[in-house]
N, C-alpha and C positions, 0 to 999 in steps of 0.2 A: 378513524378510519381503520381500513382493512391492509393489513402491510406483510407483506410475503418476503423475506430473509432468506435468500440462498446463500447456505453457508453460515448456519446458525450457530455453530460452535468453533469459528473460526476465532482468529484475535479480532477482529472487530465485531463480527456478528454476536459474537457472545456476549461483550459488554453492551451491545445495541439493542438486543432484546429485552433484557430487563428494564431499560429505561425509556425504551416505547411502550413496554406493559404499564409501567408507574405512570405514564402520561396519560393513559385511558385506551389506548390505540389497541385494537385485536389484531394480535400478532401471530403467524406461521412463520416455522423457522425449519428448515431442513436440515438432516443430517445425513452422512452416508451409512450409518448404523443405528439398530434399536437403542443401543444405550445413549447414544447422542440426543436422538428424538426426546428420549426420556430425561435427559438434563434440560432439555428444552421446556418441556413439560412442567418441570419441576421450580422453572420460575413467574408461572402463569402464563405462557404461550403456547401453542399447538405444536407439539412437535411431529416432523414428517420424515421419512426415509425417502430419500431420493437419490438418484444414481446424476450426479452431474456431467459424466459421460454419454448419457441416455437422453437423447432427445426425446423420446415418447414418454418417460419416466419423468424430464422436465415439465412435459406438456401436460403431464395428467396431474401433476403438484398444481402449478398454478390452477388450471381448470377446476380444480375442487375446492381450491382455496378462495379465487374470484377476487384479486384484490386491488384496492384503488392504487396502491403504490408497490412495484418490484423493487427490490433492492440487491444486486447483485454482489455479494462477496466470495465466491469460489474460489480458492487457491489450493495448491497441494505443492506444499513446502516442506515435507518431511525430511527428505532427504540433507537439509540444510543449503549450505551455500558454498560452491565451489566455484573462483574467479575461472579458472581453466577451463572448467564443463559447463559453462554457464546455460547455453541453450539448452545441453543435455538434461541438467537439475531441474530446469523451469518446463520440459517440455509436455506435462503432463497439465499446468500451470496455462502454458501457450493455450493448451488444448481447449479449458475451460474460458478462456478469453476469447476465443473465437466461436468454435460450435455452441458451447453454452450459453455465450451471449447472444447468439442468433436464434437458439432454441428458446432462450427467456423472452426476447422482444417477441418472437412470433405468438407464442402463450399468451403474453401480455395483451399484445394487440387483437388479439382472438377474444379475450372476455372484456375488453375496453378498458383495462387499466389506462390511468390517466397520468401516471407519471413513473417513469423509470430511472434507476441509480445505478450506475455500472463504475465498481472500483478500477482505478487506473494507477500509473504510478509516474513521479516525476524526479528527476535526478541525471544519472547516468544517460537517460533517455533524450536530455537536451543538447542540440546543436552546441558542439564544443569549439565552435569561432565566435568571434565579436566580444561583448560585454560579459561580464561575470555571472550577470543574473538575468535571467530569462522570465518572459512572459506565456500566458497562454497564446497569445498572437504570433510568437515565434516558433519556428519549425521544430519538428523533432529532426534527430541527427540524421541527417542524408546519408553518411557515410560511417554505419555503426561498426565496431571492431565484428569482422567476421563471426567470432563464437558469441556474438550477442544479438545477430541479425533478425534470427527467427523471435524472439523473444521481442523486441523492439517492433517488428511487423505484426504480432498479436497484440500488444498494446495499442498499436494504431487503427488497428481492426475493431478492438472493443471500443474505441472513442468515438470513432467514424460510424461505428452502428447504434450506438446511444444517442448521439447528436440528431444523426437522419432520423433516429424514430421519434424527436423531441423530448429525448432526455436529457441528463446529465451525466459525465463522466468529470468523478472525483480524482485526481491525480495526487495522493498520498505521498508526504515525503518520506525518508527512509525512517522506520518504527524504531521507537525507542521505549522501554518502560517495563514494568512487569509481565514477565511470561515471555518476551521478545528476546530476540537472539542478541540485540544490546540491551539487557537488562539483568538483573540480579541470575546467577546459573545459568545466564546464555552463551551460546556458542562465541560470539565477537567479542562480549564483554570478558570472558574467561580469558580468550586470545589476547587482549590487551594488557589484562593480567600478569598474563605470562611474557608478556613483552615480544610477541610475536605478529602483533601488527605495527609496522613500521611507517615512517614518513618517507614515500618515496619520492625520489629527486628532492625539488624545492617544497613538495607538497601544496601544489598551487591548485590542484582539483579542488574545486566547490561543491559543499554539499548543503544540502536542504533537510533538517530533520522537521522530525512531527511526531509529538507524544500521542502514543497510542490511545489516551482519552480524548487526545484534541480532535483524533481523526473519527473518534466517535460522535463528538459533538457537532461537528460540520457535515455529519452525514443526516445528524438528527434534523440541522437546520435545512438542509437540502430536500428533506420531504416535504417540507411546506413551502422553500423558498427557493428562488434564482430561476432564471430563465432555462431553455436549453443550452449547453453548452459544454466546455470545458473549464473546469476549477484546481487551480493550486492549492493545496490543504497543507501548508507548511507554516514552520513557525517566522518570525519576522527578522531573522540573520541569518542568513546564509554565509557560510565561512570555510576557508581555504581547509584543507587538511591539517596543514603545519599551524593553524591557531587553534580547531578544537580538539583534535586528537592528545596534543599534551595536556589540555586540561581535562579531557575524560581521564585520562592516567592518574592525573593528581585528584579527580574525586573519589577513584576509586582505591587510592592507596598504590598507585602501580610505579614502577619506575618511569621515568621519561623514555619516551618512545625511538627507537634506534633509527637512524638516519641510514637509507640504503639508494646509490644509485639506481636509476632506471633500469640499466644492462642488468645488475643483478637480479633484481626485484622480477624481472620478468620469467624469470626458469621457475620461480615460485607462484607467481600471480596471473602468468598469462598477460597476453597483450589487454586485454578488458582488464584486469586487476590495475594495472600500469596506468592506464587512459582513465579509470575513475579516479585514481589517486592523484592524476597530474594535470587532467586538461578537462574536467568534469564541469558543467555550470550548475548555479545554484537557481532557485525560482523564485518568484514574486508570489506573495498571497494576495494582493492587493485587491484583485478579483474577487475572490473569495469574500473578503472581510465585507467589502462594499455590496455587493450580491446577494450574500448568505446572510448579510447581518451578521456576521461570526468571527470572532478572534480567539485566539488558541489564550488557553491559560497558562501554558509556558511557553512565553513569549518568543524567548531563547533557549537555546539547547544548555547555555550556562547555568541558568537555573536549573533547567532540567536534570541536566546529569549530576549536580549537588542532591538534589531531592525528588526527584522522579522516576530513578532508575529500578526501586523497588529494593535498593542495597540494603541488608540487615547490618 
């Protein structure tokens, strides 16, 4: 098939393109610059310079490619992560999840593309009441922390647009692995090593993880499988912070994480960070496993933290 990857040099896209090429597909991947397009060319795909914030640039790239499948992997996360300035840090990514999603879908419909796959996220987005693990049938958080409200609205927009167009929205869990913030040299892993990531309160926030390679394999599965809808792409073991954080520290040879009351942590992490650490809900991958015929290589973060972080 002819497959168009918007965001071909990102965390997922850069791993996705070589595998699709190896499977015999004709792949076009986009980058913001000539150097990135050259890296895409070097793995046997066709690199295209595209501005993800310009609808005309998006339309031109999709019309030139005439793809059978469009995969949206555009993000802008170069600023890192700041719990207290969440919406501010994610402002460009939010734009890519709204305006770029609309432009990609419009262009795909114009050329008769049969399948659209859009990147989404699951974790802090879940409703923070009820049971500890949510499915795709459960609502997104109806009362998000104000500093994350715009980002949640952008995620909801991307998912709704994808499904309304007959496409799939893949809700990736929190990434870890080589090249990720939670991976060798990454910002979060280094903070864990420095004992700067505490267990807040009782650490009852439940997280769902996804190794970056498992996100790629699920996306490849979605190219040919699965009906229109939303899919949680996570491992088999949602876990509270009080469980996974000490094991992560042990896996990388760090001291046990500190325990900090929520009222103290709030001054450092803000309301959003405290909520994620104390009231977040995890996500079930049962639908993705059944409908995409997919299973994560790292079924649990326990194994993944020991062998899949890229730690030297």
